[in-house]
C-alpha positions in Angstrom: 86.1 249.8 77.9 83.7 248.0 74.8 80.4 248.7 77.0 81.3 252.3 77.7 81.9 253.0 74.1 78.6 251.2 72.9 77.1 253.5 75.6 75.6 250.5 78.0 73.7 251.6 80.7 75.1 249.3 83.9 71.8 248.8 85.4 70.9 246.7 82.0 67.3 248.4 82.3 66.8 248.3 78.3 66.8 245.4 75.6 69.4 247.2 74.0 71.8 247.3 77.1 71.3 243.7 77.5 71.5 242.8 73.6 75.2 245.0 73.5 76.4 243.3 76.6 75.9 239.9 75.1 77.2 240.6 72.0 80.6 241.7 73.4 80.0 238.7 75.7 79.9 236.2 72.6 83.1 237.9 70.9 85.6 238.0 73.4 85.5 234.4 74.8 85.5 233.3 71.0 89.2 234.9 71.0 90.2 233.8 73.8 88.7 230.0 73.5 90.4 230.1 70.0 94.0 231.1 71.3 94.0 228.5 73.9 92.6 226.1 71.7 95.4 226.7 69.2 98.5 226.6 71.7 97.0 223.4 73.3 96.9 221.6 69.5 100.3 223.1 68.6 101.8 221.7 71.8 100.2 218.3 70.8 97.8 218.1 73.8 94.8 217.6 71.9 94.3 216.6 68.5 91.9 215.4 65.6 88.0 216.2 66.3 89.1 216.7 70.3 90.1 220.3 69.3 86.5 221.2 68.4 85.1 219.8 71.4 87.7 221.5 73.7 87.1 225.0 72.0 83.5 224.4 72.5 84.0 223.4 76.1 86.2 226.4 76.6 84.2 228.7 74.8 81.1 228.0 76.5 82.6 228.2 80.1 84.1 231.5 79.1 80.8 233.0 77.6 79.1 231.5 80.8 81.5 233.2 83.0 80.7 236.4 81.5 77.0 236.6 80.8 76.7 235.3 84.7 79.1 237.7 86.4 79.3 240.8 84.4 75.4 241.5 84.4 75.8 240.6 88.2 78.7 243.1 89.0 77.0 245.6 86.8 73.5 245.8 88.0 74.5 245.6 91.4 77.2 248.3 91.5 75.5 250.5 89.7 73.5 253.5 91.4 69.9 252.7 91.5 68.4 256.0 91.2 64.9 254.8 89.8 64.6 251.6 91.7 61.1 250.5 91.7 59.4 249.9 95.2 59.0 246.3 94.2 62.7 245.5 94.9 62.0 246.1 98.6 59.2 243.5 98.8 60.6 240.6 100.7 58.6 238.2 99.8 59.6 238.4 96.2 63.2 237.7 97.0 62.0 234.2 98.9 61.2 233.3 95.3 65.1 233.7 94.6 66.0 231.3 97.3 63.2 228.9 96.3 64.5 228.7 92.4 68.1 228.0 94.0 66.5 225.3 96.1 64.2 223.9 93.2 67.6 223.6 90.9 69.2 221.5 93.8 66.0 219.2 93.9 66.1 218.6 89.8 70.0 218.2 89.6 70.0 215.7 92.3 67.2 213.7 90.5 69.1 214.2 87.4 72.2 212.1 88.6 72.8 208.9 86.9 75.2 207.4 84.7 74.4 209.4 81.7 72.5 212.6 82.9 70.1 214.0 81.1 69.2 217.8 81.4 66.3 217.8 79.6 62.8 217.5 81.2 62.9 218.8 84.8 65.5 221.4 84.2 62.9 223.7 82.8 61.0 223.7 86.1 63.0 226.9 87.0 61.9 228.9 84.1 58.7 229.8 85.6 60.5 231.1 88.5 62.7 233.2 86.6 60.1 234.6 84.9 58.1 235.5 88.1 61.4 237.2 89.1 62.1 239.3 86.3 58.4 240.4 86.3 58.9 241.5 90.1 62.4 242.0 90.9 63.7 242.9 87.1 67.5 242.8 86.8 68.8 242.7 90.4 66.6 239.9 91.0 67.4 237.9 88.0 71.2 238.6 88.1 71.4 237.0 91.5 68.8 233.9 90.6 71.3 233.3 87.4 74.1 232.9 89.5 72.5 230.8 92.4 71.1 228.4 89.9 74.3 227.9 88.0 76.4 227.6 91.2 74.0 225.0 92.5 73.9 223.0 89.8 77.8 223.0 89.1 78.4 222.2 92.4 76.3 219.2 92.3 77.6 218.1 88.7 81.0 218.3 90.3 79.9 216.2 93.5 78.5 213.4 91.2 80.4 213.7 87.4 79.7 211.0 84.9 82.5 208.2 84.8 83.3 208.3 81.2 85.4 210.8 79.6 83.1 211.2 76.3 79.8 211.5 78.9 81.6 213.9 80.9 82.5 216.3 77.8 78.9 215.6 76.6 77.4 216.4 79.7 79.7 219.8 80.3 78.8 221.2 76.9 74.8 220.2 77.7 74.7 222.2 81.0 76.9 224.8 79.5 74.3 225.1 76.7 71.6 225.2 79.4 73.0 227.7 81.7 73.4 230.1 78.5 70.0 229.8 77.3 69.0 230.1 80.6 70.8 233.4 81.6 70.3 235.3 78.3 66.6 234.3 78.1 66.1 235.7 81.8 68.0 239.0 81.0 66.1 239.5 78.2 62.5 239.0 79.7 63.5 241.1 82.5 64.9 243.9 80.4 61.6 243.9 78.5 59.5 244.0 81.8 61.9 246.9 83.3 61.2 248.9 80.0 57.3 248.2 80.3 57.4 249.4 83.8 59.6 252.4 83.0 57.1 253.2 80.3 53.8 253.1 82.7 
């Protein structure tokens, strides 16, 4: 409803469309995470500093769900009338598979008692920029979901032991995915606008 009211093109081919979608994606999870955290606090299930941690984890997860799956559904279910020929190059789609495999390698390398989602994780960005340049939003949305699902699966298999480390690890992972997804969607929209202008 909000996206239609803002006249957002579901193909997310322009920066305006991507930004409007993401503003809605930030606002809606804030409401649901806030209400959910308040309910847990009023029932005595959380208290003190844990309230803010629970809110941040809840909000990050809801935001991540929205910015991953809403663009995927919007882009892939919208009619592709002005589809560039580049989308049909099979070799470029192998880069999507390659970035998912690189993600697998990166997160298996990062598994120890205190995961550090720092240095190696940024190896996925050059692949995502290539995908954005060649495959635009269809490639980027698919790669984002693949990267996030692979990393979450590996993190689920090998969780950090203490609860504090687990919460910190989850927040860092969510923050990384949010930055990765937003950056790749914006870059892809810019490349798409440039291609449409040519």
